[in-house]
C-alpha positions in Angstrom: 122.4 128.5 53.2 120.4 125.7 51.5 122.5 125.7 48.3 125.7 125.3 50.4 124.3 122.4 52.3 123.2 120.7 49.1 126.5 121.3 47.4 128.5 120.0 50.4 126.3 116.9 50.6 126.6 116.3 46.9 130.4 116.7 47.1 130.6 114.2 49.9 128.4 111.7 47.9 130.7 112.2 44.9 133.7 111.2 47.1 131.8 108.1 48.4 131.0 107.1 44.8 134.7 107.6 43.8 135.7 105.4 46.8 133.3 102.7 45.7 134.8 102.7 42.2 138.2 102.3 43.7 137.0 99.4 45.8 135.4 97.8 42.7 138.7 98.3 40.9 140.5 96.3 43.6 138.3 93.3 43.1 140.1 90.9 40.8 138.8 89.8 37.5 140.6 87.4 35.2 142.8 90.2 33.9 145.9 91.7 35.5 145.1 95.2 36.8 147.8 97.4 38.3 145.1 98.8 40.7 145.1 95.4 42.5 148.7 95.9 43.5 148.9 99.7 43.8 147.9 99.8 47.5 149.6 96.6 48.5 151.8 97.4 51.5 155.5 96.5 51.3 157.8 96.5 54.3 160.4 98.9 52.9 163.2 99.6 55.4 160.8 99.1 58.3 158.0 101.3 56.9 154.8 100.0 55.3 154.9 101.6 51.9 152.3 101.2 49.0 153.7 99.2 46.1 152.7 102.0 43.7 155.3 104.3 45.4 158.1 101.7 45.1 157.7 100.4 41.6 156.3 101.0 38.1 153.8 98.5 36.8 153.1 97.6 33.2 150.6 95.2 31.7 152.2 93.6 28.6 149.5 91.0 28.3 145.9 90.7 29.5 146.8 88.3 32.4 150.4 89.4 33.1 151.8 92.3 35.1 155.5 93.4 35.2 156.6 95.2 38.3 159.9 97.1 38.1 161.1 98.5 41.4 162.8 101.9 41.4 165.2 100.6 44.0 166.5 97.1 43.1 167.1 96.4 46.8 163.4 96.3 47.4 162.8 93.4 45.0 162.8 90.7 47.7 160.4 92.8 49.9 158.0 93.4 47.1 158.0 89.7 46.2 157.4 88.8 49.8 154.5 91.2 50.0 152.9 89.8 46.9 153.2 86.2 48.1 151.7 87.2 51.5 148.7 88.9 49.9 146.3 86.0 49.8 143.4 88.0 48.3 145.4 88.1 45.1 146.1 84.4 44.8 149.2 84.8 42.6 152.8 83.6 42.7 155.3 86.2 41.5 158.4 85.2 39.6 161.5 87.2 40.5 163.8 87.7 37.5 166.6 89.6 39.3 165.6 93.1 38.1 161.8 92.8 37.8 158.9 90.7 39.0 156.4 89.0 36.7 153.0 88.2 38.0 150.7 86.0 35.9 147.1 86.0 37.0 145.6 82.5 37.0 142.2 81.8 35.5 139.4 82.2 37.9 137.3 79.2 38.9 133.5 79.5 38.9 133.5 79.3 42.7 136.1 82.1 43.0 134.2 84.3 40.6 131.1 83.9 42.7 133.1 84.8 45.8 134.2 88.0 44.0 130.6 88.8 43.0 129.6 88.5 46.7 132.5 90.8 47.6 131.3 93.3 44.9 127.8 93.2 46.3 129.1 93.8 49.8 131.2 96.8 48.6 128.2 98.2 46.8 126.1 97.9 50.0 128.8 99.6 52.0 128.8 102.5 49.4 125.0 102.7 49.6 125.1 102.9 53.4 127.8 105.7 53.2 125.5 107.6 50.7 122.5 107.2 53.1 124.6 108.4 56.0 125.7 111.5 54.1 122.0 112.1 53.2 121.1 111.8 56.9 123.7 114.4 57.8 122.4 116.7 55.0 118.9 116.3 56.4 120.1 117.2 59.8 121.9 120.3 58.4 118.7 121.3 56.6 116.7 120.8 59.8 119.1 123.1 61.6 118.2 125.9 59.2 114.6 125.9 60.5 113.8 129.5 61.6 116.5 131.0 59.3 114.6 130.0 56.1 111.0 129.1 55.4 109.6 125.6 56.0 108.6 125.3 52.3 112.2 126.0 51.2 113.4 123.3 53.6 110.9 120.8 52.2 111.9 121.6 48.6 115.6 121.2 49.6 114.8 117.8 51.3 113.1 116.6 48.2 116.1 117.8 46.1 118.4 115.9 48.5 116.3 112.7 48.1 116.6 113.1 44.3 120.4 113.5 44.5 120.7 110.5 46.9 118.6 108.3 44.5 120.9 109.4 41.6 124.0 108.4 43.5 122.6 105.1 44.6 121.5 104.3 41.1 125.1 105.0 39.9 126.5 102.7 42.5 124.0 100.0 41.4 125.1 100.5 37.8 128.7 100.1 38.7 128.0 97.0 40.8 126.1 95.4 37.8 129.0 96.3 35.5 131.5 94.7 37.9 129.4 91.6 38.3 129.2 91.2 34.5 132.9 91.7 34.3 133.5 89.1 36.9 131.2 86.5 35.4 132.7 87.0 31.9 134.8 84.0 31.0 
């Protein structure tokens, strides 16, 4: 029973960490990153569709992204979605069959805003990990009577150790993202 609770909790924490990494990937640095545009919703024939499903994205240069739609009829809708995405701060150039997006240099103020955003995403991830830990502790407490108290105490210490490991990994990712954002 205890190993299943620990394994389930660890699996959920792994997914929370993975989500945090995705969130960090969506925070813009000075380089063009297809992950920034992947989940951008485009109004495609009345349906909000992620851009990653409508077009291929290549990065020919560090600060340029080329978006080639699978359906040329979606070109205007894709361009409109990119223009309306204010968190990107880019202006696309429509070349008739593809869209070029050049990422502008980040100002110091904008970099600091992104660092704050990264810190808030890291805190959200830490809170998620702690909530998963709390649920794991509740599940372990529910086993009282089925297994010994000593075993539950050992499992709770193991759960605390697992939680600390995941929080440390989130902190490392946040520091790496901050360094990436502040790099000129």
